[in-house]
BATOR-709746 format. One record per residue (C-alpha): residue in three letters; x, y, z. Coordinates in steps of 0.001 Angstrom, whole numbers, plus 500000, padded with zeros to 6 digits. Layout:
N
SITE   code     east    north       up
SITE    ALA        X        Y        Z
...
% end
This chain:
388
SITE   code     east    north       up
SITE    UNK   500000   500000   500000
SITE    UNK   501020   503584   499579
SITE    UNK   499620   506885   500675
SITE    UNK   500007   510486   499668
SITE    UNK   499283   513532   501699
SITE    UNK   498981   517114   500542
SITE    UNK   497431   520467   500868
SITE    UNK   494437   519835   498628
SITE    UNK   491962   517066   498169
SITE    UNK   489136   515398   500029
SITE    UNK   489068   514717   503709
SITE    UNK   488182   511060   503458
SITE    UNK   490099   508135   502046
SITE    UNK   489033   506177   498992
SITE    UNK   489775   502450   498866
SITE    UNK   490506   500585   495640
SITE    UNK   491525   496972   495229
SITE    UNK   494798   496083   493551
SITE    UNK   495315   493027   491351
SITE    UNK   496318   490908   494339
SITE    UNK   493170   491650   496272
SITE    UNK   494789   494025   498784
SITE    UNK   493631   497563   499562
SITE    UNK   495407   500694   498355
SITE    UNK   494640   503737   500467
SITE    UNK   494596   507157   498792
SITE    UNK   493937   509972   501222
SITE    UNK   494425   513026   498981
SITE    UNK   496456   514472   496107
SITE    UNK   499651   516458   496596
SITE    UNK   498259   519282   494485
SITE    UNK   495592   520026   491957
SITE    UNK   495738   522861   489461
SITE    UNK   494167   524036   486264
SITE    UNK   496930   523353   483752
SITE    UNK   495133   524183   480489
SITE    UNK   492072   525989   479225
SITE    UNK   490967   522857   477372
SITE    UNK   491574   519093   477603
SITE    UNK   494881   517813   478920
SITE    UNK   495888   515191   476337
SITE    UNK   499106   513886   477838
SITE    UNK   501381   514083   480890
SITE    UNK   505122   513304   480969
SITE    UNK   507669   513349   483806
SITE    UNK   511297   514365   483220
SITE    UNK   514085   511772   483665
SITE    UNK   515341   513556   486796
SITE    UNK   511849   513606   488342
SITE    UNK   511840   517391   488681
SITE    UNK   509448   518513   485960
SITE    UNK   506039   517601   484616
SITE    UNK   505078   518392   481034
SITE    UNK   501411   518673   480139
SITE    UNK   500088   518736   476580
SITE    UNK   496810   520516   475972
SITE    UNK   494161   520840   473350
SITE    UNK   494654   524604   473740
SITE    UNK   497785   524305   471486
SITE    UNK   500214   524752   474393
SITE    UNK   502589   522500   476313
SITE    UNK   503366   523615   479868
SITE    UNK   505997   522707   482451
SITE    UNK   505382   522308   486179
SITE    UNK   507498   521554   489206
SITE    UNK   506936   518025   490416
SITE    UNK   507697   519189   493973
SITE    UNK   505079   521890   494392
SITE    UNK   503227   522280   491086
SITE    UNK   504585   525736   490340
SITE    UNK   504762   526828   486710
SITE    UNK   508215   526369   485154
SITE    UNK   507654   527215   481521
SITE    UNK   505395   527040   478489
SITE    UNK   505847   526080   474855
SITE    UNK   503727   528093   472441
SITE    UNK   503885   527727   468684
SITE    UNK   501656   524901   467555
SITE    UNK   498604   525840   465517
SITE    UNK   496498   522933   466761
SITE    UNK   496187   520895   469905
SITE    UNK   499264   519240   471418
SITE    UNK   498717   515511   471741
SITE    UNK   501905   514399   473519
SITE    UNK   505324   515422   474768
SITE    UNK   508589   513748   475752
SITE    UNK   511722   514864   477604
SITE    UNK   515159   514357   476115
SITE    UNK   517240   511932   478198
SITE    UNK   520410   513918   477470
SITE    UNK   519543   517614   477461
SITE    UNK   516997   520200   478570
SITE    UNK   514838   519691   475523
SITE    UNK   511158   518824   475177
SITE    UNK   509580   517290   472075
SITE    UNK   505887   517880   471378
SITE    UNK   503515   516216   468920
SITE    UNK   500628   518212   467528
SITE    UNK   497519   518028   465429
SITE    UNK   499172   520494   463029
SITE    UNK   501203   517466   461707
SITE    UNK   504491   518685   463191
SITE    UNK   506878   517733   465955
SITE    UNK   508612   520627   467703
SITE    UNK   511710   520650   469892
SITE    UNK   511841   523235   472691
SITE    UNK   514697   524677   474723
SITE    UNK   513733   524376   478390
SITE    UNK   516410   526721   479728
SITE    UNK   514016   529678   479577
SITE    UNK   510485   530075   480936
SITE    UNK   509158   531113   477504
SITE    UNK   510700   528034   475922
SITE    UNK   511900   528935   472409
SITE    UNK   511291   526467   469602
SITE    UNK   514592   525014   468417
SITE    UNK   513443   522865   465502
SITE    UNK   510270   521856   463694
SITE    UNK   510108   518364   462214
SITE    UNK   507746   518087   459270
SITE    UNK   506782   514925   457411
SITE    UNK   503560   513456   458749
SITE    UNK   500444   513958   456629
SITE    UNK   498047   513733   459577
SITE    UNK   498059   514739   463238
SITE    UNK   501072   513559   465211
SITE    UNK   499704   511734   468248
SITE    UNK   502807   510454   470067
SITE    UNK   506483   511289   470313
SITE    UNK   509527   509925   472131
SITE    UNK   513328   510150   472344
SITE    UNK   515706   507288   471739
SITE    UNK   518588   506775   474197
SITE    UNK   521230   509449   473730
SITE    UNK   518709   512099   472752
SITE    UNK   519966   512381   469166
SITE    UNK   516958   510712   467579
SITE    UNK   513210   511201   467932
SITE    UNK   510386   508853   466987
SITE    UNK   506883   510060   466234
SITE    UNK   503615   508387   465312
SITE    UNK   500358   509767   464033
SITE    UNK   497104   509561   462210
SITE    UNK   498802   508516   458975
SITE    UNK   499661   505149   460547
SITE    UNK   503408   505733   460231
SITE    UNK   506243   505780   462742
SITE    UNK   508961   508205   461711
SITE    UNK   512547   508334   462954
SITE    UNK   514157   511785   463028
SITE    UNK   517723   513027   463301
SITE    UNK   517663   515824   465868
SITE    UNK   520743   517615   464531
SITE    UNK   519666   517766   460884
SITE    UNK   515855   517681   461373
SITE    UNK   515728   515003   458668
SITE    UNK   513411   512013   458690
SITE    UNK   515900   509179   458308
SITE    UNK   513486   506244   458326
SITE    UNK   509777   505523   457998
SITE    UNK   508181   502467   459624
SITE    UNK   504938   501333   458050
SITE    UNK   503168   498616   460024
SITE    UNK   499681   499900   460774
SITE    UNK   496528   500391   458709
SITE    UNK   494942   502912   461061
SITE    UNK   495987   505728   463381
SITE    UNK   498782   505001   465835
SITE    UNK   497425   506075   469186
SITE    UNK   500420   505293   471357
SITE    UNK   504064   504310   471280
SITE    UNK   506685   503555   473900
SITE    UNK   510471   503603   473682
SITE    UNK   512556   501097   475610
SITE    UNK   516246   501091   474809
SITE    UNK   516701   500629   471075
SITE    UNK   513187   499260   470633
SITE    UNK   509920   501018   469896
SITE    UNK   506462   499582   470501
SITE    UNK   503469   501070   468713
SITE    UNK   499746   500394   469043
SITE    UNK   497137   501488   466530
SITE    UNK   493486   501692   465741
SITE    UNK   493827   498517   463687
SITE    UNK   494308   496552   466905
SITE    UNK   497948   495783   466118
SITE    UNK   500817   495925   468574
SITE    UNK   504081   496299   466648
SITE    UNK   507612   495988   467999
SITE    UNK   510296   497837   466071
SITE    UNK   513950   496916   466693
SITE    UNK   517075   498832   465681
SITE    UNK   518809   496919   462892
SITE    UNK   521306   499636   461989
SITE    UNK   524323   497385   462548
SITE    UNK   522831   494621   460412
SITE    UNK   521928   497124   457688
SITE    UNK   525436   498601   457769
SITE    UNK   526933   495136   457491
SITE    UNK   524666   494326   454544
SITE    UNK   525591   497584   452845
SITE    UNK   529286   496870   453347
SITE    UNK   528768   493408   451878
SITE    UNK   527038   494861   448814
SITE    UNK   529848   497373   448305
SITE    UNK   532426   494592   448539
SITE    UNK   530501   492511   446003
SITE    UNK   530197   495507   443683
SITE    UNK   533942   496190   443928
SITE    UNK   534645   492540   443210
SITE    UNK   532403   492632   440126
SITE    UNK   534024   495832   438870
SITE    UNK   537435   494212   439264
SITE    UNK   536119   491197   437384
SITE    UNK   534995   493439   434524
SITE    UNK   538548   494647   434081
SITE    UNK   539862   491092   434215
SITE    UNK   537323   489926   431631
SITE    UNK   538262   492748   429284
SITE    UNK   541946   491820   429526
SITE    UNK   541035   488239   428638
SITE    UNK   538960   489392   425689
SITE    UNK   535636   488277   427175
SITE    UNK   533846   491453   426239
SITE    UNK   530336   490022   426189
SITE    UNK   530532   488839   429769
SITE    UNK   532102   492133   430826
SITE    UNK   529302   494050   429100
SITE    UNK   526550   492013   430756
SITE    UNK   528205   492437   434142
SITE    UNK   528371   496209   433645
SITE    UNK   524665   496166   432789
SITE    UNK   523889   494194   435960
SITE    UNK   525818   496758   438001
SITE    UNK   523911   499568   436247
SITE    UNK   527106   501225   435018
SITE    UNK   526177   502962   431730
SITE    UNK   529566   504670   431401
SITE    UNK   531409   501377   431898
SITE    UNK   529137   499589   429429
SITE    UNK   529738   502346   426855
SITE    UNK   533499   502129   427336
SITE    UNK   533374   498372   426777
SITE    UNK   531425   498782   423532
SITE    UNK   533821   501469   422319
SITE    UNK   536806   499211   422948
SITE    UNK   535139   496262   421303
SITE    UNK   534026   498255   418283
SITE    UNK   537483   499763   417760
SITE    UNK   539117   496335   417777
SITE    UNK   541385   496967   420759
SITE    UNK   540349   493805   422625
SITE    UNK   542415   490678   422057
SITE    UNK   540516   487670   420796
SITE    UNK   540364   484810   423290
SITE    UNK   538578   481516   422707
SITE    UNK   537147   480293   426003
SITE    UNK   536879   476666   424973
SITE    UNK   539826   475656   422834
SITE    UNK   538465   472143   422391
SITE    UNK   535102   473274   421035
SITE    UNK   534565   472480   417379
SITE    UNK   532708   475708   416858
SITE    UNK   532958   478840   418924
SITE    UNK   529925   481079   419091
SITE    UNK   530580   484609   417995
SITE    UNK   530528   486885   420979
SITE    UNK   531076   490556   421573
SITE    UNK   534425   489583   423102
SITE    UNK   535647   488143   419789
SITE    UNK   537373   490878   417815
SITE    UNK   539282   491219   414614
SITE    UNK   543036   490840   414523
SITE    UNK   544531   494304   414542
SITE    UNK   547441   495461   412474
SITE    UNK   550410   497369   413830
SITE    UNK   548495   500648   413688
SITE    UNK   545603   499253   415727
SITE    UNK   543198   499298   412746
SITE    UNK   540899   496297   412329
SITE    UNK   541769   494134   409323
SITE    UNK   538738   492482   407679
SITE    UNK   538764   488971   406293
SITE    UNK   538629   488183   402577
SITE    UNK   534904   487499   402671
SITE    UNK   534358   490772   404453
SITE    UNK   536384   492583   401771
SITE    UNK   534121   491033   399163
SITE    UNK   531010   492119   401023
SITE    UNK   532430   495592   401311
SITE    UNK   533091   495768   397575
SITE    UNK   529604   494480   396733
SITE    UNK   528006   497035   399008
SITE    UNK   529808   499850   397235
SITE    UNK   531945   500846   400197
SITE    UNK   535417   501984   399293
SITE    UNK   534411   503133   395772
SITE    UNK   534387   506797   396520
SITE    UNK   531091   506810   398383
SITE    UNK   530880   509296   401219
SITE    UNK   531202   507638   404602
SITE    UNK   529474   508600   407811
SITE    UNK   531053   511324   409891
SITE    UNK   530507   509157   412960
SITE    UNK   533349   506788   413867
SITE    UNK   532285   503459   412443
SITE    UNK   532522   499970   413873
SITE    UNK   534645   497215   412331
SITE    UNK   533132   494493   410112
SITE    UNK   531048   491839   411875
SITE    UNK   530221   494359   414631
SITE    UNK   526479   494118   414142
SITE    UNK   526503   490337   414094
SITE    UNK   528356   490185   417373
SITE    UNK   526149   492854   418881
SITE    UNK   523078   490883   417821
SITE    UNK   524334   487792   419632
SITE    UNK   524812   489741   422838
SITE    UNK   521404   491434   422642
SITE    UNK   519828   488041   422085
SITE    UNK   521415   486722   425295
SITE    UNK   520103   489531   427514
SITE    UNK   517381   488917   430067
SITE    UNK   514298   491175   430037
SITE    UNK   515695   493219   432917
SITE    UNK   519083   493557   431229
SITE    UNK   517406   494476   427940
SITE    UNK   515483   497315   429578
SITE    UNK   518657   498686   431134
SITE    UNK   520537   498497   427843
SITE    UNK   517756   500374   426033
SITE    UNK   517791   503089   428693
SITE    UNK   521589   503247   428437
SITE    UNK   521359   503639   424653
SITE    UNK   518823   506454   424909
SITE    UNK   521154   508209   427358
SITE    UNK   524183   507679   425077
SITE    UNK   522251   509085   422142
SITE    UNK   522097   512508   423798
SITE    UNK   525802   512888   422956
SITE    UNK   526712   513043   419267
SITE    UNK   530029   511299   419879
SITE    UNK   528230   508187   421157
SITE    UNK   525180   508300   418905
SITE    UNK   526476   505656   416480
SITE    UNK   526847   503153   419318
SITE    UNK   523380   503997   420623
SITE    UNK   521912   503514   417125
SITE    UNK   523734   500202   416717
SITE    UNK   522368   498939   420033
SITE    UNK   518802   500049   419322
SITE    UNK   518950   498582   415818
SITE    UNK   520108   495274   417269
SITE    UNK   517284   495346   419813
SITE    UNK   514672   495887   417105
SITE    UNK   516241   493295   414811
SITE    UNK   516772   490535   417363
SITE    UNK   514134   491120   420036
SITE    UNK   511466   492901   418034
SITE    UNK   509381   495989   418659
SITE    UNK   507015   494035   420926
SITE    UNK   509657   493596   423594
SITE    UNK   510741   497191   423225
SITE    UNK   507192   498404   423863
SITE    UNK   506991   496293   427035
SITE    UNK   509521   498596   428670
SITE    UNK   507914   501070   431050
SITE    UNK   507886   504539   429550
SITE    UNK   508934   503218   426126
SITE    UNK   507061   505976   424279
SITE    UNK   508943   508682   426146
SITE    UNK   512236   506888   425508
SITE    UNK   511521   506667   421779
SITE    UNK   510543   510338   421582
SITE    UNK   513749   511332   423365
SITE    UNK   515810   509201   421017
SITE    UNK   514143   510671   417919
SITE    UNK   514618   514216   419171
SITE    UNK   518370   513892   419645
SITE    UNK   518807   511812   416478
SITE    UNK   517211   514600   414432
SITE    UNK   519581   517105   416010
SITE    UNK   522588   514951   415140
SITE    UNK   521336   514603   411559
SITE    UNK   520941   518354   411216
SITE    UNK   524548   518856   412280
SITE    UNK   525722   516391   409647
SITE    UNK   523803   518195   406937
% end
């Protein structure tokens, strides 16, 4: 049992039964005061047990002495009712949650507590707020059903936790864990997984670095097709472009992966033997094709740097081997390359191979394909005008 005596309250004692069947005697309250002009929505006690913070529907949060109930400060600035407040465990700072969708941080060193920061991000009333250990992060929950994690120093929302379908009426912070309860009847426990996330991010970076190193190794071995596909997987448009430029200029040494194979499939990594000047030397059959096509008979050649013979055939084989996801990335890469006149011929070669090998149906499956095509046509017309 416990009892409390004070200067206000009733003369008699009320008896209530606790969960064990015993009697708890309450004789009177220590003090009673009118804290707000409207409803008191929330009460919080400071970590050092010296202050009480009350949150009112009158748009104000007020501070009171826990010893005698004297006024110690007030926080004015919200445009709607204040639903909750929380003391920082590390500094003289109070956080308040309001129906105006904001969380405010107040400096408690003055009676008219100045607002230090306003945290904005919730789309509905903020109903609860709390500090994480250390006082450098704040969590808030509201009518939008979201729990938001804030960085106190930058005022940025660094993480959003979505686990409720209705308003979140209450939350509690215990160590590095947050518990939230909502109007959907759910009780959700949120745990800090920052270390695990950092470890996963470090692992991804290591894997990416390993793949980028492998790209360089594949290029040295002449396996350009594999290097190109790996660059596409890593979403490295500049690297993929560099690989195509090297392959098209004939600077990659031909390497046959399976020396015992009777036939080796043509691959973007197979290149023509270069002469001493680094210029690709075509085969006899390619010379014949060139003569039949009229090339080399005084016809005007393109002002764009051209690819060596067999380039399109090798490019077709690579495009054919791409997955749907890889194909979409390559198309987006090509549209980006086409914005630069120096790389337009490679972009056109890639897009031509896509249409020839995969067909327009697959191209139109790509999200935003119409916009991509319009962009490509716009820049292609500009390049053509320059040539003319």
